[in-house]
C-alpha positions in Angstrom: 26.5 -37.4 -4.1 23.6 -36.1 -1.9 22.3 -38.3 0.8 18.8 -38.9 2.2 19.8 -36.8 5.2 20.9 -33.9 2.9 17.5 -34.1 1.2 15.4 -34.2 4.4 17.5 -31.3 5.8 16.9 -29.2 2.7 13.2 -30.2 2.3 12.2 -29.9 6.0 8.5 -30.4 6.5 7.6 -28.9 3.1 4.5 -26.8 2.5 1.1 -28.5 2.8 -1.6 -27.2 0.4 -4.2 -27.4 3.1 -2.3 -25.2 5.6 -2.7 -21.6 4.5 -4.3 -18.4 5.6 -5.6 -15.5 3.4 -6.1 -12.1 4.8 -7.1 -8.7 3.4 -7.0 -5.1 4.5 -8.3 -2.0 3.0 -11.5 -2.1 0.9 -12.6 -5.3 2.7 -11.1 -6.6 5.9 -10.7 -10.4 6.1 -8.7 -11.7 9.0 -8.9 -13.9 12.0 -12.1 -15.9 12.0 -13.3 -14.5 8.7 -10.3 -16.0 6.9 -11.5 -19.5 8.0 -14.2 -19.1 5.3 -11.7 -18.9 2.5 -12.0 -22.5 1.4 -9.5 -22.4 -1.4 -6.9 -20.1 -2.7 -3.7 -20.3 -4.8 -0.4 -18.5 -5.2 -1.2 -16.1 -8.1 0.7 -16.5 -11.3 2.9 -14.0 -13.2 3.8 -14.3 -16.9 6.5 -12.7 -19.1 5.4 -12.1 -22.6 7.6 -12.8 -25.6 8.9 -10.2 -28.0 9.7 -11.8 -31.3 12.3 -10.0 -33.5 12.6 -11.2 -37.1 16.2 -11.3 -38.3 17.3 -12.7 -41.7 14.7 -15.4 -41.8 15.1 -16.4 -38.1 13.2 -15.3 -35.0 15.0 -14.0 -32.0 13.0 -14.1 -28.9 13.4 -11.8 -25.9 11.5 -11.4 -22.6 8.6 -9.0 -22.9 6.3 -7.3 -20.4 5.1 -9.0 -17.2 1.4 -9.6 -16.8 -0.6 -10.8 -13.8 -3.7 -12.9 -14.3 -6.8 -12.5 -12.1 -6.8 -14.4 -8.8 -9.8 -16.5 -7.8 -10.7 -17.7 -4.3 -13.5 -20.0 -3.1 -15.5 -18.8 -0.1 -17.8 -20.8 2.2 -21.1 -19.1 3.0 -21.6 -18.4 6.7 -25.0 -18.9 8.3 -26.0 -15.2 7.9 -24.5 -14.9 4.4 -22.6 -12.0 5.9 -19.3 -12.6 4.1 -21.0 -12.7 0.7 -22.7 -9.4 1.6 -19.3 -7.9 2.4 -17.9 -8.9 -0.9 -20.9 -7.3 -2.7 -20.5 -4.1 -0.6 -16.8 -4.0 -1.5 -17.7 -4.4 -5.2 -20.2 -1.6 -4.9 -17.4 0.6 -3.6 -16.2 0.7 -7.2 -19.5 0.9 -9.0 -23.0 0.7 -7.4 -25.4 -2.0 -8.5 -28.2 0.4 -9.3 -26.4 3.4 -10.9 -23.1 4.4 -12.3 -21.7 6.0 -9.1 -18.0 5.2 -8.9 -15.5 5.2 -6.1 -12.2 3.7 -5.2 -11.9 1.0 -2.5 -8.7 -0.9 -3.2 -7.4 -3.5 -0.8 -4.2 -5.5 -0.3 -4.4 -9.3 0.1 -1.8 -11.6 1.5 -1.5 -15.4 1.1 0.4 -17.1 3.9 1.5 -20.7 3.4 1.7 -22.1 6.9 4.4 -24.2 8.3 3.7 -27.7 9.5 6.0 -27.2 12.4 4.8 -24.0 14.0 4.7 -24.4 17.7 5.8 -21.3 19.6 2.3 -20.3 20.7 3.1 -16.7 20.0 0.3 -15.0 18.0 0.7 -12.0 15.7 -2.1 -9.4 15.7 -3.7 -11.0 12.5 -4.3 -14.2 14.5 -1.4 -16.1 12.8 1.1 -17.9 15.0 4.4 -15.9 14.9 6.4 -18.8 13.5 3.6 -20.2 11.3 4.3 -18.6 7.9 6.5 -20.8 5.8 9.3 -18.4 4.7 7.6 -16.2 2.1 4.3 -14.4 1.9 2.6 -13.3 -1.4 1.2 -9.8 -1.1 -1.3 -8.7 -3.8 -1.3 -4.9 -4.3 -4.3 -2.7 -5.2 -6.9 -5.4 -5.4 -10.5 -5.1 -6.5 -13.3 -7.7 -7.0 -13.8 -8.1 -10.7 -16.5 -10.8 -10.1 -18.4 -11.9 -7.0 -19.6 -15.3 -8.2 -23.0 -17.0 -7.9 -24.3 -19.0 -5.0 -26.0 -22.0 -6.5 -29.1 -23.4 -4.9 -30.7 -26.7 -5.8 -33.1 -29.3 -4.3 -30.6 -31.9 -5.6 -27.8 -30.6 -3.4 -27.5 -32.6 -0.2 -24.7 -33.0 2.3 -23.2 -29.7 1.0 -22.5 -26.2 2.2 -23.2 -23.2 -0.1 -20.1 -21.5 -1.5 -19.1 -18.9 -4.1 -16.0 -17.7 -5.8 -14.6 -14.2 -6.0 -12.3 -13.2 -8.8 -9.9 -10.5 -7.7 -8.0 -8.3 -10.1 -4.8 -6.7 -8.9 -2.0 -4.4 -10.0 0.9 -6.7 -9.1 2.1 -9.1 -6.4 5.4 -9.3 -4.5 7.1 -11.7 -2.2 7.7 -10.6 1.4 10.1 -12.4 3.6 8.4 -13.2 6.9 11.5 -13.1 9.0 13.2 -10.0 7.4 10.2 -8.1 6.0 7.1 -6.6 7.5 5.6 -8.8 10.2 2.3 -10.6 9.6 -0.6 -8.3 10.2 
């Protein structure tokens, strides 16, 4: 029978949902101080479809194709509204607002859950403490902004800061081991 000590050894400090960092490279660069404006993010989901095969009045189910749903982040507006302008510019890299000019401007995004117990003081080039990432990093591959959300203004809003959401489409995501895979940017 497992003891409380076994549980606490296995669990460690856990992952806290308010300790994370989101960075991007490629079409839009978000790192260091810019990443502080990413107010909310999530680990993106992946789903396996179902293939149903009829057989003599019964249904046999098998795993189908994997799909990835779009990923949404919430972003705080900085004083100059510079980060919103950068997301709009990234979006225009795929199709301009005023004509049908098209280009390709894909980016890769990484979501780093941070450890509660990081303390080495060593900093990686991306501004993340060397021992801060909690085991695994989610890396989203070939991302594009499918929607840069609205910034709502209202005389009724008091004691609030403007924010907007960005919905990001991507090809797929993968886990990277912080300790054995590529180092944090």
